[in-house]
N, C-alpha and C positions, 0 to 999 in steps of 0.2 A: 504493500500500500504506500509506504514512504517513497519507495523508488518510483512508483507511478506518479506521485505528486511532484517529485523532483523533475521527472521527465516532462510532465505537462507544463511545469513552470518554465523550463528551458525552451520548450516548444513555443510557448506564449510570449516569452520575453527573450527571444534569441539575441537581440542586439545587446541587451544588458548582460546576458551570460557571456557573450564574446568579450565585451568590455571588461568584465570582472576577471576573466581568464587572462587577458592581456595585462591588466594591472598587476595581478598576482605574479605572473611570469616575470614582469619587469622588475619586481622587487628582489628577485634573485641576482640581478645585475647591479641594482642600486639599492643598497640596504636602507630601510626606513630610518630617517633622521628628521631633524627639526625643519629641514627645507621642504618636507612633504606638505607642511601647512600652507606654504606659499603657492602650491600647485592649484589649490581649489579656488575658483573664482566665486566667492560667496555672493557677490552682487548679482551675478547672472542667476544663480540658484534661487536667491531671495525673490527677485523680480518674477521669475518663472512660477514660483510658488504662489505669489500674490495674484498674478493674472489667472492662473488655473483655478484658484479658489473663487475669485470674483466671477469668472465665466461659469463656474459650477453653480453659483448662486443665481445668476441670470437664467441659466438653463433650467434650474429647478422651478423657477417662477413661470416658465413657458414664454418668456419674452420673445425669443427668436421665432418660435412657431406662430405667435400672434402677429409678428411683423410679416412673416411669409404669407399667412392667411389673408391679411389685409391687402397685400399686393396682388395675390392671386384672384381676389374678388374683382379686380379691375380688368382682368384679361378677358378677351372676347374670342380669341382663336388660338389654334395650336402654336403658331409662331410666337405670339405674345406669351403664351404659357411657358414655352421653352426658354425664351429670353429671361423671364422672371426667375425661373428655377435655376438657371445657370448663373445669372448675374447676382443673385442673392449670395451665392458662394464666392464669387469674385470680389465683391465689395465688402461683405461681412468678414471674409478671411483677413482683411487688412487690420481689423480691430479685435476679432475674437479667435484668431488663429485658423489655419487651414484644417487642423484636426477637428476642432469644435464645429466649424462650418459644415464639414462633411457628416459628422455624427448627427447634426441637427437636420440638415436639409436633404440628404440622400433618402432617408426613410420617408421624409415629407414628400419628396418627388415621386418615389415609388407608389405611395398611397394616392397621391394626386392623379398620376397618370392612369392608375387602375380605375379610379372613380370616373375619369374622363373617357374610359374605354380605349385607351391608347397604350396598352402594354407593349406594343411593337416598338414604341419609342424609348423604352426604358434604358436599353443599352447605350444608345447615343446620348441621352440626357445625362445619365450618371457618369459616363466617360467625360463629357464636357464639364460637368460639375467638378469632377476631380481635377481636371486641367485648370479650370477657372480658380479653384481654391489654391492650388499650388502656385499659380502665377500671380494672382491677386495678393497673396500673402507676402510676396517678395517686396512689396512697395514700402512697408513699414517695419520698424525694428521689432514690433510685437506681433508681426504676422506669423512668424514661425520661430522655433528655437534657434536655428542657425543664424538667423538675422540678429536676434537679441545678443547672442554670443559675440558675433563679429562686430556688431555696432559698438559693443563695449570695448573691444580691442582697438577699433579704428579711432575712437574718441572723436568721431564726427559730431557735429551739432545735429539736432533732430531735423532741421531744415536742410542741412547738407546731405543727410542720408536720403531724405525723400527726393531731393533733386538728383542725386546720384542714380536712383532707381526709377525715376519717373519715365524716361524714354522707353524703357523695356516694359514697364507696366502698361503704358499707352499702346504700344504696338501689340502687346498681348491682348488687351481689351478689344482693339480693333479687329484683330484676327478672329477672336471668338465671335464678335458681332457679325463679321462678314460670313463666317461659316454658317452661323445660325440663320442669317438672312437669305443667303443664296441657295442653301440646301433645300429650302422649301419655297417653291415659286408661288404656290397658291396660299390663300388664307382660309384654311379649313376651320370651320366652326367646331367648338368643343362643347360637349354637354357636361360641363364641370359642375358638380354639386358638392358644395362644402357645408359641413355641419355648422350650426350656429356656434359662435365663439363662446368658450366657457367664461363664466362670469368671474374673472380674476381681479376685477377692479374694486375689491373691497379695501377696507382700511389697512388690513394686515399686509396685503399685496403692495399697496402704495408705500407703506412703512419700509418693507424689505427692499423694494425697488430703489427707493431713495438712498438707503444705506449702501447698497451695492454700487450705485452710481457714484456716490462720493468715494468709495474705496477704489473704484476704477480710475477716477481722476487722480487719486493719490498715487496709484500705481504708474499712471502715465507721467506724473511729475517726477517719479524716480527714474523712469526711462529717459526723460529729458534732463536729468541730473539737477533737478530743482530741490527735491527733498532727499535726505539720506536714506539709503535702502534699509538700513537697520531699523530706523524709526517706522517706516511704512510696513516692513515685515511684521513687527510687533503689533502695530495697529490692526492690520488685516487679520492676523492670527487670533488676537483677542476678541475682536468684534465678531468675526465669523463664528468663533466658538460660542459666544454669547447668543448671537442671533439664531444660528442653526448649525450646530456642530457636525451634523451628518454631512454637510457640504464638504468638510475637510476630507471625507472619504473619497470624494470625486477627484481629488488631486492625484496626478500621475506621479507617484513617488518613485516608480521604476525609472521614469525618464530622468528625474533628478539624480538618482543613484547612477544611472548610465553616464551622465555628465561627470559626476565625481570620479568614476572609474577611468574614464578617458582622460580626465585632468591628470590623474596619477600616472597613467601610462605615458602620456605625452611628456609630462615633466621629467620622468625617468629617462625617456629616449633622448631628450635634449641634453642630458648629463652624460651620455655615452658618445664621445667625440666622433668615432667612426660612423656610427649610425646616423647621428645628427648631420654630419657633413654630407653623407650620401643622400639623405632625404632632402636636404636644402638644395643640393645640386639638381635633383630630379624635379622639385616643385618650383623653385625660383625661376621666374620668367615663363612658366608654363601653368600658371594658376588656373586659367580657364579650362584647359584640357585636363589637368589633374583633378579639378573639381567635378567636371562632367563624368570622367571615366570612373573615378573612385565611387561616385554616388551610385552608379549603376550596380556596383557590387556590394556596397555596405550601407547605402542610403545617404542622403545629403547631410543629415545632422551629424552622425559620427565622422563623415568625410570632412566637414568643416572643422570639427574639433581636432581631428588628426592632422590635417594639412596646415592648420594655423600655426602650429609650432615650428614650421620650417619655411616660412615666408614672412616678409614684412609688408607685402602688397595685399592687404586685406580687402581693398576695394575690388580688385580683380577676382580674388577668391570668392567674394560675395556673389559676383556674377556666376562664377563657375558652379558653385553648389546650388544656386537657385535654378540656373538652367539645367543642372544635373538632376533636379527633381523630376524632370521629364525623361521618358525613356522606358526602362524596365519597370515592372510592377513593384520592385523593392527599392527603386531609386528615391522614393519618398514614402515614409511610414504612413502618411495620410492617404496615399493611394491604396494601401492595403486595407485601410478602414472601409473605403467605399466598395472595394472588391468584395470583402467579406459580407458587407450589408446586402449587396446585390445577390451574391451567390447563395446566401442563406434563404432567400425567397425564390430564387430562380436557378437551382443547381444544374438543371439541364442545359443552361445557356452559358456555362462556365467558359467553354472554348471560344464561343462567339464573342463573349465579352473581352477575353484576353486578346484576341486578334484585333478587335476594334480599338481597344485601349492602346496596344502597342503601335498600331498604325498612326493614330491621331497624335500620340505623344512624340513619335519620331518626326512627324510633320512640323509640329510646333517647335521642337528642339532645333531642327534645321533652320527654320525661319529666324529664330532668335540668334543663332550663331552667325548666320549670314548678315543679319542686321547689325550685330556687334562688329563684324569685320568691316562693314562699309561705313559705319558711323564714326 
């Protein structure tokens, strides 16, 4: 029974397991000492915790579903329906992360398309939602974990970061829009029937909504380096515990632990001259290619953590790991979320989904790389 539990955990948390193994192995080459404490970027971990806790609170209140339902009530045809479902992921991922966007809006899309009698559109819409979430999230430091980590390393201003990522976010948004628009030449009417909104607008809802909104802006102020992360971490932890401590269970502690393990591994590798010099030679000057290629094999979050220790050009690495979220199914952990959500309800269409996903991802990746080269 214990072996089965361990096997299931490793299967579920493969990236964490690999990170832990690498960290432990590296300790045989660099014995633990006081310098280990300097490896861990506590600011990044604290901000990630705060954002995940706040998003968990909003999710528990049903805020995102309410927003989606409101927009869907305005749609009149299939084209508009697809635009809403896809761009919800694109824009929301900028603030609530790509993972949360997909966890929220993919099940929402599957249910909506079923009610509209358009199950045939599920694969296309979910694939586009996944691409939209991965590309929309690259615009802001809080859109995904690798952005937050690299933003902290670059020490860019918030405005500087947004300006740095703006051209590629715009081209991504336009490519999504063009694909959605020209794919469907007609304006097919949809018989979309949505149930009445739940009455969540009571005093308790408003009270919690206000609290989580304030905590969200506190978290943003830490990202913008206005408030110290230590203070905001304590405030979020204490208030969420008081308001609704079950929300703390929604925090992805495995992701935080994965970061910590990679910090230890990278810190140790930097202290081994032969390894450090070799990796710097491979990565330096090739940040885009290194980011894209490594993301295809280990996903873009660990790729960002690993490669950041061997280059000082974090701006290019930022592009590399964000572009690298496109491609294989494991290039972005968020892509696995939408894949599992779709396959759980449509297991017979697993192969069709995989082929469509891979094809569209390669298309977007090529366009972004070509745009980068000519810009």
